[in-house]
C-alpha positions as CSV (number, residue, x, y, z in Angstrom):
1,M,-17.6,-0.4,-4.4
2,V,-19.3,1.5,-1.6
3,L,-19.5,-0.4,1.7
4,V,-22.1,0.4,4.2
5,G,-22.0,-0.4,8.0
6,K,-24.9,-1.3,10.2
7,N,-25.7,2.4,10.9
8,L,-25.8,3.1,7.2
9,E,-22.5,5.0,7.3
10,I,-20.1,4.7,4.4
11,I,-17.2,2.5,5.2
12,V,-13.8,3.1,3.6
13,L,-11.5,0.0,3.3
14,S,-8.0,0.0,1.9
15,Q,-7.4,-2.0,-1.3
16,I,-5.9,-4.9,0.6
17,L,-8.8,-5.1,3.0
18,K,-11.3,-5.1,0.1
19,H,-9.2,-7.8,-1.6
20,I,-9.2,-9.9,1.6
21,L,-12.9,-9.3,2.1
22,K,-13.5,-10.6,-1.5
23,I,-11.4,-13.7,-0.8
24,L,-13.3,-14.3,2.5
25,G,-16.4,-14.4,0.4
26,E,-14.9,-17.3,-1.5
27,G,-14.6,-19.3,1.7
28,L,-10.8,-19.4,2.0
29,S,-9.1,-19.9,5.4
30,N,-6.6,-17.5,6.8
31,Y,-3.8,-19.9,5.8
32,E,-5.1,-20.1,2.2
33,I,-5.5,-16.4,2.0
34,A,-1.9,-15.9,3.3
35,R,-0.6,-18.4,0.7
36,K,-2.6,-16.7,-2.1
37,L,-1.3,-13.2,-1.2
38,Y,2.2,-14.1,-0.2
39,I,1.8,-12.6,3.3
40,S,1.9,-14.2,6.8
41,E,-1.1,-15.8,8.4
42,N,-0.8,-13.3,11.3
43,T,-1.0,-10.5,8.8
44,V,-4.2,-12.0,7.4
45,K,-5.6,-12.4,10.9
46,K,-5.0,-8.7,11.6
47,H,-6.6,-7.6,8.3
48,V,-9.7,-9.8,9.0
49,S,-9.9,-8.3,12.5
50,N,-9.8,-4.8,10.9
51,I,-12.5,-5.8,8.4
52,L,-14.8,-7.1,11.2
53,S,-14.2,-4.0,13.3
54,K,-14.9,-1.5,10.4
55,L,-18.0,-3.3,9.2
56,E,-19.2,-3.9,12.8
57,L,-19.4,-7.6,12.3
58,S,-18.7,-10.4,14.9
59,H,-17.6,-13.3,12.8
60,R,-15.7,-14.0,9.6
61,T,-18.8,-15.9,8.3
62,Q,-20.7,-12.6,8.5
63,A,-17.9,-11.0,6.5
64,A,-18.0,-13.7,3.9
65,L,-21.7,-13.3,3.5
66,Y,-21.3,-9.6,3.3
67,A,-18.7,-10.0,0.6
68,Q,-20.9,-12.4,-1.4
69,N,-23.9,-10.0,-1.1
70,M,-21.8,-7.0,-2.3
71,E,-20.4,-9.1,-5.2
72,L,-23.9,-10.0,-6.3
73,R,-25.0,-6.3,-6.2
74,Y,-22.1,-5.3,-8.5
75,T,-22.4,-8.2,-11.0
76,L,-26.1,-7.8,-11.7
């Protein structure tokens, strides 16, 4: 999956960040993500913050919508 930022540059995310981004697209909370991945909620918060920064987004809702949009592109 190729991720593209606001300025059309290619964004490289680690596997864990891609996985968390996908789960964000499912609408899970940090707590739910932490439970699902067997990591701490603080670790999830740090990963979400990294995702927002790399994709130049302001809110997790934007990240969730981004993930849903990318999922649609690759399932069609």
